[in-house]
C-alpha positions in Angstrom: 2.0 13.9 -16.3 1.1 17.5 -15.3 -2.2 16.4 -13.9 -0.5 13.6 -11.9 2.0 16.1 -10.4 -0.7 18.6 -9.5 -2.7 15.9 -7.7 0.4 14.8 -5.9 1.1 18.3 -4.7 -2.6 18.7 -3.8 -2.4 15.6 -1.6 0.6 16.9 0.2 -0.9 20.3 0.7 -4.0 18.8 2.2 -2.2 16.4 4.5 0.5 18.8 5.9 -1.6 21.7 7.2 -4.2 19.3 8.5 -1.8 17.3 10.7 -1.4 19.9 13.4 -5.2 20.6 13.5 -6.0 16.9 13.8 -3.3 16.4 16.5 -4.8 19.2 18.6 -8.5 18.2 18.2 -8.5 14.4 18.3 -6.2 11.5 19.1 -5.4 11.0 15.4 -2.1 9.8 14.1 -1.1 11.2 10.8 1.6 10.4 8.3 3.1 11.8 5.1 5.8 10.3 2.9 7.7 10.6 -0.4 9.0 7.6 -2.3 10.9 7.2 -5.4 8.5 4.4 -6.6 5.2 3.3 -5.1 5.2 -0.5 -5.0 2.1 -2.4 -3.9 2.6 -6.1 -3.5 5.7 -5.8 -5.7 3.9 -4.1 -8.6 4.7 -0.5 -9.3 1.7 1.7 -9.1 3.4 4.7 -10.6 5.2 3.2 -13.6 8.4 3.5 -11.5 7.9 7.2 -11.0 7.9 8.9 -7.5 4.8 9.3 -5.3 3.6 11.6 -2.5 1.5 9.8 0.1 -0.3 10.5 3.3 -3.0 9.5 5.7 -4.8 9.6 9.0 -5.6 6.9 11.6 -7.8 6.9 14.6 -7.4 4.0 17.1 -9.6 3.5 20.1 -8.4 1.9 23.3 -10.8 -1.0 22.7 -8.7 -2.0 19.6 -11.1 -0.6 17.1 -9.5 1.6 14.4 -10.4 3.4 11.2 -8.2 5.2 8.7 -7.8 6.9 5.3 -4.7 7.0 3.1 -4.0 8.4 -0.3 -1.3 8.4 -3.0 -0.8 9.4 -6.6 -0.7 6.4 -9.1 -0.1 6.0 -12.8 -1.4 2.6 -13.6 -5.1 3.6 -13.7 -4.5 5.4 -17.0 -1.3 3.7 -18.3 -2.2 0.1 -17.5 -5.9 -0.1 -16.8 -6.9 2.3 -19.6 -9.0 4.9 -17.8 -9.5 8.1 -19.7 -8.5 9.9 -16.6 -7.5 8.9 -13.0 -4.3 9.1 -11.1 -5.2 8.9 -7.4 -5.7 6.0 -5.0 -7.8 6.5 -1.8 -7.9 3.7 0.8 -10.6 3.5 3.5 -10.1 0.9 6.1 -11.2 -0.2 9.6 -10.9 -3.1 11.9 -10.1 -4.5 15.3 -6.6 -5.4 16.6 -5.0 -6.4 19.8 -2.6 -8.8 21.6 -2.7 -12.0 23.6 -0.4 -14.4 25.3 2.4 -11.9 25.6 4.1 -11.5 22.2 1.2 -12.4 19.9 -0.9 -9.9 18.0 -3.9 -10.1 15.7 -5.7 -7.8 13.3 -9.0 -8.3 11.6 -10.5 -5.8 9.2 -11.6 -4.6 5.8 -10.2 -2.1 3.2 -11.7 -0.4 0.2 -9.3 0.6 -2.5 -10.9 3.5 -4.5 -9.5 4.8 -7.8 -11.5 7.9 -8.9 -11.5 8.7 -12.5 -13.2 8.4 -15.9 -13.3 4.8 -17.1 -16.1 4.5 -19.7 -16.4 0.8 -20.5 -13.1 -0.2 -18.8 -13.4 -2.6 -15.9 -13.7 -0.9 -12.6 -10.5 -1.0 -10.6 -12.1 -0.3 -7.2 -11.5 -3.3 -4.9 -12.8 -4.5 -1.5 -10.7 -6.8 0.6 -11.2 -8.5 4.0 -8.0 -9.4 5.9 -6.8 -11.2 8.9 -3.3 -11.0 10.4 -1.4 -12.9 13.1 1.9 -11.7 14.5 4.5 -13.0 16.8 7.2 -10.6 18.0 8.8 -9.4 14.7 7.0 -11.7 12.3 3.5 -11.2 10.8 1.4 -13.4 8.5 -1.5 -11.6 6.8 -4.2 -13.1 4.5 -6.3 -10.8 2.3 -9.4 -12.0 0.4 -11.1 -10.0 -2.4 -14.8 -9.6 -1.6 -15.7 -7.4 -4.5 -16.6 -8.7 -8.0 -13.3 -7.4 -9.5 -9.8 -7.3 -8.2 -7.7 -4.2 -9.1 -9.1 -4.0 -12.7 -9.4 -7.7 -13.4 -13.1 -8.8 -13.9 -14.9 -11.7 -12.4 -12.1 -12.0 -9.8 -14.0 -12.3 -6.5 -12.2 -14.8 -4.3 -8.7 -13.7 -5.4 -6.3 -13.7 -2.4 -2.9 -12.5 -1.2 -0.7 -14.1 1.5 1.9 -11.8 3.0 4.6 -13.0 5.4 6.8 -10.2 6.7 9.5 -9.7 9.3 10.7 -6.4 10.8 13.7 -6.7 13.1 15.3 -3.8 15.1 19.1 -3.8 14.7 20.1 -3.4 18.4 19.9 0.2 19.6 21.1 1.7 16.3 17.8 3.0 15.1 18.0 0.7 12.1 15.3 -1.8 11.3 15.8 -4.7 8.8 12.8 -6.0 6.9 12.1 -9.0 4.8 8.9 -9.9 3.0 7.4 -12.6 0.8 4.0 -12.6 -0.8 1.9 -14.5 -3.3 -1.1 -13.2 -5.2 -3.7 -15.6 -6.8 -6.2 -14.0 -9.1 -9.5 -16.0 -9.4 -10.4 -16.7 -13.0 -7.4 -14.6 -14.1 -4.5 -17.1 -13.5 -2.2 -15.4 -16.0 -1.8 -12.6 -13.5 -0.7 -14.8 -10.6 2.7 -14.0 -9.1 5.0 -14.1 -6.1 6.9 -11.1 -4.7 9.7 -10.5 -2.2 11.4 -7.5 -0.7 14.4 -6.7 1.5 14.5 -3.3 3.3 16.5 -1.2 5.7 15.1 1.8 7.5 16.5 4.3 10.0 14.6 6.1 12.7 15.9 9.7 12.8 13.7 10.7 15.7 10.7 13.0 16.0 8.7 10.6 13.8 11.0 10.9 10.8 12.2 7.7 9.0 14.3 7.1 5.9 14.7 3.8 4.2 15.8 1.9 1.1 14.5 -1.4 -0.3 14.8 -3.8 -3.2 11.7 -5.6 -4.5 11.2 -8.2 -7.2 8.4 -10.5 -8.5 7.7 -13.5 -10.6 5.0 -11.5 -12.5 4.8 -12.3 -16.2 6.0 -9.2 -18.1 3.7 -10.0 -21.0 0.6 -9.2 -18.8 2.2 -6.7 -16.4 3.6 -4.1 -18.8 1.9 -0.8 -19.2 1.2 1.4 -22.2 4.6 3.1 -21.7 6.4 -0.2 -22.0 7.2 -0.2 -18.3 7.3 -3.7 -16.7 5.5 -3.0 -13.5 6.7 -6.1 -11.8 10.4 -6.1 -12.6 13.1 -5.9 -9.9 13.3 -2.4 -8.5 15.3 -0.5 -5.8 13.7 2.5 -4.2 14.1 4.9 -1.3 11.6 6.8 0.8 11.3 9.3 3.6 8.3 9.5 5.9 7.1 11.6 8.8 4.6 10.4 11.5 2.7 12.8 13.7 
């Protein structure tokens, strides 16, 4: 736990002072956030503990973009069984744009990297290709696992995740209501398959600051999604967050 906390504080320390420098030197967008639980596709990545997160994005006028994002996690040790490892680092890039007025598209790839000491444990690092199509406030996104394994499950190339999300501004209040449904299919690991859903409400405080609350739940089988601390990682969970964009 002490190591996880130190890594979280280190992440925050690296992100915060670098933001101003990046903003001055290059057209880079930065973000930092704190959340009471880090949920990824409905599954808690921290054993329902808090997380500190942050990242940088560079987007060219042509539509090409690249980025890096990081967070502390707990499942690498507590669920996957690594001897050490409590960080997630995502590297991604792609091409996005719009057409026919209110339609948008996004094509890209992302590498989920989980540094640590794993020994003979299955590697959790995962590579995905994705494609998204949006219309006004609604977006559908399909992600395909191109690596041999999928988030610690072996022989899982071809696993996929379908995400349908809506994000609707509530008039001029600064509030945004969100709804999400997703389904994860694990190739050759069908016991891990599940659906997830989430309802959220966020408030734009201005100057890039946002606060929000959400409730998420899944159909994940507790028998295969419970960690070494007896935490059901896919059970229903309410959480709150605060974020700052630069």
